[in-house]
Structure formats: C-alpha cells, structure tokens
N, C-alpha and C positions, 0 to 999 in steps of 0.2 A: 464604739466597739473596737476590739482588737482581734485581728486574725493572726493565727500562728500556722505556718506551713513548714513541715519537716520533710526531709528527704535524705537519701543516702543509705538506707538500710538494705539488707540483702543476706544472701548465703555466702559464707566464706569458710575456707578450711582453717583448722587450727594453725596458729602462727601467722595468719594473714592479717590484712589491714582493711579498714573501712573508714570513711569520713562522713559524718553526719552533719547536716546543715539545718538551721532553723531560722526562718525569717519572720519578723513581726511587722505588721502593718496596721494602719487604722488611726484611731484617735490617740496618738502617743505624743507626749511632751518629752519625756525622757524615760530611759529604762535603767534604773539603778542596778538591777541584778538579772542575770540570765543564767539558766542552768539546765543540766540534763539529769533525768532520773530514769530508772529502769524497774521493770516488774516482770518477774517470771512466774509461771503457774504455781499457785499455792504459796507464794511469798508476798510480803508487803512491798509496796513501792519504796525504792531507796534512792538516796542521792548518789549520783555518780560524780558529778563535778559542777561547780558553778563559778561565776566570774563577776566581779563588781565593776561598775562603770568608773567610779571615781578614781581608783588607783590600780585597777585591773588585778586586784588581789584574787587569787584562786583558791578553791578548796577541792580536794579529791577524796573519794573513798579510798581506804587503805588498799582495797583489792585491785585498784586500777592505777595506783601511783607508779610512775615510771613507764607505764605503757600507754596511757591516754593523755591527750593534751587538749585543753579547752582554750578557745580564743574567740574574739569577737571583732566585728567590723561595725563600729558605731554609726558610721555614715549610712550603712545599709540596714541597721537594726537587726543584724544577723549574728548568730553564735554558731560556732563549729565545734565538733568533737572528733579529733583525730584519734583513731583506735588502732594501735599496733599490737603485735604479739597476742592476737586474740585467742581466747581459750573457750572450750565448750561451756564453761560456767558463765561466760559473758552473754550467752544466749538469753534474750529477753526482748520485751517491747520497750523501746527507748522513747521517753517523753521529754519534750522541751517545756520548760516553765519560764515565764517572763513576768517579772515584777515591775510594774510601771510606777511612775511618780504619783503620789497620792495613796500608794499602798495596795492597789488592786493587783491581783495576779491572774494569769491566764495559762492554760495548758494547751499543748498541741494534741492531736489525735493519736500520736504514737507512730513509730516505725519499727518494724520487726528486724531484729538482728539474730541470725542463726549461725552458730559456729559449729561446723560438723564436717567430718571427712566422708 
C-alpha cells in the first residue's frame, strides 16, 4: 500500500504565497509522476501541475503558469508546489496524485487553500 500525506494549505490574502508538500510512503519502487490537482465547489477536479521523474519535465495549467512552481525531492518521495501571487480564484481543495511504477496511482485526502482578504 501507498500512503500520501499532504500539508501546507491554509488561508492567505490575495497576492500572498503558500507552499504545499506531499510525501509518499509505503510499497514504492519508483514514482514516475507526481502532481497536484485542485477542485472547487461545483467544478471538476483539474490538473494544476505535474512533474516526471525521468527528466523532471513539468506541466502547468495555463491559469497558474508564471505563479506556481512544482518541484520534487526523489530521495524523500516528496513533491512541492510553491504558489505565489495567489488569487481568490485559486481557492480550492488541492490534491496530490502519485503514479507509481506498474501504473497504479494514489490520491491524497486534500488540503484546503483559501485566498481571501
């Protein structure tokens, strides 16, 4: 089994910053892909950013390009999401998704990010 633990959410004013962390543990040989998704009320879950193990190639949603940065620490099986210049529309529950070797994928329980003055 694989356990996913997210942290770093909270309340921040517009223009502020937050850093999310997601650590994976358990029966893991390797993690080809790690990423962050978000879901706000009444909307579908959407990809925010992801990062590949092999070449650290990253993908970002257009709405966060230039403001968010995803990175990973392979030794710790951890992925980070640095969020700067936050906007009220970034308010959502942020979920970590981990794809392990063999093709299985696992989700974290989510962490709330609220951007409000």
